[in-house]
N, C-alpha and C positions, 0 to 999 in steps of 0.2 A: 919325601918327608907326605906322610898319611895322619890324616886327624879324621878321627871320628865319634861324634856327640850324640846326641837323642837333643829328640824337640819335642818339649810336652809341657803340657801348662803347669800352674801349680800344683791344680789338686791332684797330679799325673795320671789326668786323663788327656786324649789324644789329639792334637789338632784337627779338625775339617782338612780334608785334603787342598782346597782350595783358600786356606787364610798359610795353608805354610808355602805354594802360590805368591799369595800378596806377602809374606816374608820375604821371598827373593824378590817381589820386584821393588817394597822400597829399600834392601843392601842396593839396590839397582841403582836407585834414585842417589841415595846417599854417596854414592860411586863416582856415579855418572858428575854429581855438584863435586865433588874433590880431582875435579878431573884424570880419575882412574887408570882411563885406556882398554878399560877391557868390562865385558856384560855379563855377569852371571846365566843371566837366560840365552843370550846369542853366541860369548867367544867361546871359541876353543876350547882353551884355556879349563875353563870351565862342564866340559861335557862330564866326567862324572860327576859333578853335583845334580846338576840338571838330573845323567840316568836312576842314580839315589834319590832324585828326589820322587822323580816319576816310578822306580820300585817302594817308594812308602806309601805312595799315592794308593796302589792297587791294593793293600791288605783294607783297605780304610775305607778305598768305597765297596770293600767288601763285606767290612763289617756293618757296613752302611751306610757310616762317616758321609755326609755331603750331598745326601737322598734327600733330606728332610725339606719338608717346603716352608720356605719363612716369608710366605704370605701374611702379610697382619689379619688380624681381625678388624668386621667392622664393626665399631665404639658406636650404639644404642646410643639413645638422651640419656638410658637411665643409666648406663656407661655415666657417662657426666655428667649428669647428678650426683652420684657417685662422687667423682671424685671432686668437685665443691664441700658435695657434704663431710668427708673426711676429710677436707683440709691440704690433700695434693693439690688443689685448685684454688684459685680466689685471691683476695686483696687483705693476706693476715700479715705477711712480710715481704719483703722484697723480693726471697728466692721463691715463692709462692706465684707471687706476683710476676716475676718473669715468667717460670711453668705457663703461667695463663697465656701471659701477652705470645711465646712459644705456638702453647696449643690455638690458641684463637687465630693465629695468621697459620698456620698448617690446616686450620677446617676449614680456612674463607679460601686459601688457596686450590684447597682440594677441587670447591667445586669448583673454581672460577676455569681453573687448569683443563 
């Protein structure tokens, strides 16, 4: 039996090559938790699946997918002020307060570590 399917984002865009690999790892974890006995990433029974995944990653890499830098830009004092001024951070409601606490915790830890 042969099963063919296409994996794309809901907007029709291709996934990043690393996202496809991450999906395979997620399925492996699910199978392991159910004591399936085989791993997509290692078992001989899934060799063709890995071959297809690797073959799919080649054109995606050639299209420039997966090559972009994912480095975050440094926030300036003005950026932080703007987040407070526009209500993205602050004390106005529980959600905003939670966002503010998370942001400030990460901001402080970035300087400690």
